[in-house]
C-alpha positions as a LaTeX table, in Angstrom:
\begin{tabular}{lrrr}
\hline
Residue & $x$ (\AA) & $y$ (\AA) & $z$ (\AA) \\
\hline
Met1 & 79.67 & $-83.05$ & $-254.45$ \\
Lys2 & 80.81 & $-80.31$ & $-253.15$ \\
Glu3 & 80.62 & $-82.04$ & $-249.64$ \\
Leu4 & 83.33 & $-84.15$ & $-250.93$ \\
Asn5 & 85.11 & $-81.62$ & $-252.14$ \\
Leu6 & 85.11 & $-80.14$ & $-248.76$ \\
Val7 & 86.08 & $-83.12$ & $-247.07$ \\
Ser8 & 89.13 & $-83.63$ & $-249.28$ \\
Gly9 & 90.33 & $-79.92$ & $-249.50$ \\
Ile10 & 89.96 & $-80.25$ & $-245.15$ \\
Ser11 & 91.91 & $-83.58$ & $-245.35$ \\
Ser12 & 94.67 & $-82.29$ & $-247.62$ \\
Trp13 & 94.95 & $-79.24$ & $-245.98$ \\
Leu14 & 95.54 & $-81.02$ & $-242.82$ \\
Ala15 & 97.96 & $-83.61$ & $-244.43$ \\
Gln16 & 100.00 & $-80.39$ & $-244.95$ \\
Arg17 & 100.33 & $-79.73$ & $-241.37$ \\
Glu18 & 103.08 & $-80.65$ & $-239.09$ \\
Pro19 & 102.29 & $-83.67$ & $-236.92$ \\
Arg20 & 101.86 & $-81.62$ & $-234.07$ \\
Glu21 & 99.73 & $-78.98$ & $-235.52$ \\
Arg22 & 97.75 & $-81.67$ & $-236.55$ \\
Ala23 & 97.06 & $-82.99$ & $-233.16$ \\
Ile24 & 96.28 & $-79.93$ & $-231.59$ \\
Leu25 & 93.90 & $-79.29$ & $-234.46$ \\
Ser26 & 92.64 & $-82.55$ & $-233.84$ \\
Ala27 & 92.34 & $-81.90$ & $-230.03$ \\
Gly28 & 90.85 & $-78.70$ & $-231.01$ \\
Ala29 & 88.02 & $-80.14$ & $-233.02$ \\
Val30 & 86.98 & $-82.93$ & $-230.36$ \\
Phe31 & 86.89 & $-79.96$ & $-227.87$ \\
Val32 & 84.36 & $-78.03$ & $-229.92$ \\
Phe33 & 82.14 & $-80.99$ & $-230.78$ \\
Cys34 & 82.03 & $-81.33$ & $-227.13$ \\
Ala35 & 81.09 & $-78.08$ & $-226.29$ \\
Leu36 & 78.67 & $-77.87$ & $-228.79$ \\
Val37 & 76.90 & $-81.16$ & $-227.74$ \\
Tyr38 & 77.21 & $-80.00$ & $-223.87$ \\
Leu39 & 75.45 & $-76.74$ & $-225.41$ \\
Ala40 & 72.77 & $-78.26$ & $-227.29$ \\
Leu41 & 72.10 & $-80.58$ & $-223.82$ \\
Leu42 & 72.36 & $-77.94$ & $-221.05$ \\
Pro43 & 68.99 & $-76.93$ & $-221.45$ \\
Ser44 & 67.43 & $-80.27$ & $-220.92$ \\
Phe45 & 69.36 & $-80.89$ & $-217.94$ \\
Glu46 & 68.49 & $-77.75$ & $-216.49$ \\
Arg47 & 64.97 & $-78.59$ & $-217.33$ \\
Ser48 & 64.95 & $-82.06$ & $-216.15$ \\
Thr49 & 66.38 & $-80.82$ & $-212.91$ \\
Glu50 & 63.82 & $-78.15$ & $-212.61$ \\
Leu51 & 61.20 & $-80.78$ & $-213.00$ \\
Gln52 & 62.76 & $-83.28$ & $-210.32$ \\
Glu53 & 62.78 & $-80.23$ & $-207.68$ \\
Arg54 & 58.99 & $-79.06$ & $-208.64$ \\
His55 & 58.15 & $-83.01$ & $-208.20$ \\
Arg56 & 59.92 & $-83.04$ & $-204.86$ \\
Ile57 & 58.08 & $-80.09$ & $-203.86$ \\
Leu58 & 54.55 & $-81.49$ & $-205.02$ \\
Gln59 & 55.30 & $-84.73$ & $-203.35$ \\
Ala60 & 55.81 & $-83.02$ & $-200.00$ \\
Asp61 & 52.76 & $-80.92$ & $-200.30$ \\
Leu62 & 50.52 & $-83.97$ & $-200.92$ \\
Gln63 & 52.31 & $-85.74$ & $-198.28$ \\
Trp64 & 51.05 & $-82.70$ & $-196.14$ \\
Leu65 & 47.84 & $-82.43$ & $-197.65$ \\
Ser66 & 47.45 & $-86.22$ & $-196.67$ \\
Glu67 & 48.39 & $-85.83$ & $-193.29$ \\
Gln68 & 45.81 & $-82.59$ & $-192.53$ \\
Ser69 & 42.85 & $-84.84$ & $-194.17$ \\
Ala70 & 41.96 & $-85.89$ & $-190.72$ \\
Ser71 & 41.82 & $-81.98$ & $-189.61$ \\
Val72 & 39.76 & $-81.00$ & $-192.36$ \\
Ser73 & 37.12 & $-83.73$ & $-191.57$ \\
Arg74 & 36.63 & $-82.40$ & $-188.15$ \\
Leu75 & 36.15 & $-78.98$ & $-189.60$ \\
Ser76 & 32.70 & $-80.06$ & $-191.37$ \\
Asn77 & 29.69 & $-77.84$ & $-190.93$ \\
Ser78 & 27.65 & $-78.65$ & $-187.94$ \\
Cys79 & 24.64 & $-76.40$ & $-189.61$ \\
Val80 & 21.30 & $-77.89$ & $-189.89$ \\
Asp81 & 20.30 & $-76.72$ & $-193.57$ \\
Lys82 & 17.49 & $-74.12$ & $-192.85$ \\
Thr83 & 16.35 & $-71.67$ & $-194.70$ \\
Ile84 & 14.48 & $-68.39$ & $-193.30$ \\
Lys85 & 12.19 & $-66.40$ & $-195.17$ \\
Pro86 & 13.32 & $-63.07$ & $-196.34$ \\
Gly87 & 11.24 & $-61.20$ & $-194.09$ \\
Ala88 & 11.87 & $-63.15$ & $-190.91$ \\
Ala89 & 15.07 & $-62.25$ & $-190.53$ \\
Arg90 & 14.70 & $-59.72$ & $-187.99$ \\
Glu91 & 12.70 & $-62.38$ & $-185.54$ \\
Val92 & 15.50 & $-64.89$ & $-186.22$ \\
Ile93 & 18.16 & $-62.24$ & $-185.35$ \\
Asn94 & 16.18 & $-61.68$ & $-182.17$ \\
Arg95 & 15.77 & $-65.17$ & $-181.04$ \\
Leu96 & 19.54 & $-66.07$ & $-181.55$ \\
Val97 & 20.31 & $-62.96$ & $-179.61$ \\
Arg98 & 18.37 & $-63.74$ & $-176.85$ \\
Arg99 & 19.48 & $-67.41$ & $-177.01$ \\
Asn100 & 23.36 & $-66.27$ & $-176.78$ \\
Gln101 & 22.38 & $-64.19$ & $-173.67$ \\
Ile102 & 23.68 & $-61.30$ & $-175.37$ \\
Lys103 & 22.12 & $-57.39$ & $-175.45$ \\
Leu104 & 21.08 & $-56.17$ & $-178.74$ \\
Val105 & 21.80 & $-52.37$ & $-178.58$ \\
Lys106 & 20.50 & $-51.46$ & $-182.02$ \\
Ile107 & 19.19 & $-53.15$ & $-185.06$ \\
Ala108 & 18.94 & $-51.48$ & $-187.79$ \\
Glu109 & 17.72 & $-52.48$ & $-191.75$ \\
Gln110 & 19.91 & $-50.73$ & $-193.96$ \\
Thr111 & 18.45 & $-52.14$ & $-197.19$ \\
Gln112 & 15.96 & $-55.14$ & $-197.87$ \\
Gly113 & 17.43 & $-58.09$ & $-196.21$ \\
Lys114 & 20.70 & $-56.49$ & $-194.58$ \\
Tyr115 & 20.83 & $-55.14$ & $-190.97$ \\
Ala116 & 23.31 & $-53.29$ & $-189.00$ \\
Leu117 & 23.57 & $-54.42$ & $-185.48$ \\
Asn118 & 25.09 & $-53.33$ & $-182.32$ \\
Leu119 & 25.51 & $-55.88$ & $-179.59$ \\
Glu120 & 26.99 & $-56.39$ & $-175.96$ \\
Ser121 & 28.01 & $-59.39$ & $-174.10$ \\
Ile122 & 30.29 & $-60.29$ & $-171.18$ \\
Asn123 & 31.81 & $-63.07$ & $-173.50$ \\
Ala124 & 33.39 & $-62.44$ & $-176.71$ \\
Asn125 & 33.04 & $-66.10$ & $-177.58$ \\
Arg126 & 28.98 & $-65.65$ & $-177.54$ \\
Leu127 & 29.38 & $-62.74$ & $-179.90$ \\
Leu128 & 31.30 & $-65.04$ & $-182.44$ \\
Gln129 & 28.85 & $-68.04$ & $-181.54$ \\
Leu130 & 26.19 & $-65.81$ & $-182.99$ \\
Ala131 & 27.70 & $-64.91$ & $-185.93$ \\
His132 & 28.16 & $-68.59$ & $-186.51$ \\
Gln133 & 24.43 & $-69.19$ & $-185.93$ \\
Leu134 & 23.74 & $-66.60$ & $-188.07$ \\
Ala135 & 25.41 & $-67.85$ & $-191.10$ \\
Cys136 & 23.60 & $-71.49$ & $-190.12$ \\
Gln137 & 20.28 & $-69.34$ & $-190.72$ \\
Gly138 & 21.27 & $-68.33$ & $-193.98$ \\
Leu139 & 22.37 & $-65.02$ & $-192.92$ \\
Lys140 & 26.14 & $-63.81$ & $-194.24$ \\
Thr141 & 27.96 & $-61.61$ & $-191.81$ \\
Thr142 & 29.83 & $-58.98$ & $-194.05$ \\
Leu143 & 30.98 & $-56.97$ & $-191.02$ \\
Leu144 & 32.09 & $-58.37$ & $-187.71$ \\
Asp145 & 34.05 & $-55.69$ & $-185.46$ \\
Val146 & 34.20 & $-56.94$ & $-181.85$ \\
Ser147 & 36.13 & $-54.64$ & $-179.10$ \\
Arg148 & 36.03 & $-54.67$ & $-175.35$ \\
Ser149 & 33.75 & $-51.39$ & $-174.30$ \\
Asp150 & 36.43 & $-49.88$ & $-172.04$ \\
Ala151 & 39.80 & $-51.07$ & $-169.79$ \\
Ala152 & 37.53 & $-51.53$ & $-166.44$ \\
Ala153 & 34.71 & $-53.04$ & $-167.72$ \\
Ala154 & 34.67 & $-56.50$ & $-168.81$ \\
Asn155 & 32.13 & $-56.10$ & $-171.36$ \\
Tyr156 & 32.79 & $-56.37$ & $-175.38$ \\
Val157 & 31.04 & $-54.46$ & $-178.15$ \\
Ala158 & 30.21 & $-55.81$ & $-181.30$ \\
Arg159 & 29.16 & $-54.34$ & $-184.36$ \\
Met160 & 27.90 & $-56.82$ & $-186.96$ \\
Glu161 & 26.40 & $-56.24$ & $-190.67$ \\
Val162 & 24.40 & $-59.23$ & $-191.84$ \\
His163 & 22.24 & $-59.61$ & $-195.07$ \\
His164 & 20.07 & $-62.56$ & $-196.32$ \\
Val165 & 21.59 & $-64.93$ & $-198.79$ \\
Asn166 & 19.31 & $-65.88$ & $-201.37$ \\
\hline
\end{tabular}
């Protein structure tokens, strides 16, 4: 009942106004109504735009990942599954060092299954190859520091720490 009184009160109030005032008030009411609708829908429009942009970025990432699948498949591990006994790590290290023609300057067992190695080689790639081969044997490299022994010599020195992975 109060709603009818409100509507009739507004109608009678509006009827008392000049035609020019009624036109201005009606235009203002339409403008306010449109503004309220716009403000109510604005967050939805912004969220929609944000989601469309995110979808575009994710589609681009997905396309890039599918293009890289050939590269990733070539990165597969070439290690043969070998597990060494915990006590045999030192012998495995010595054998791999000799196989790669690297000079083992010093080997020290720091804790059970953890070894510190000092190595020398004329080829830095052999030192990196050794780290890979040690990983294939179940020895994790926790430190690898390769540098030239001095500016005049072509030798590389490396400091490695490896430990047996259980």
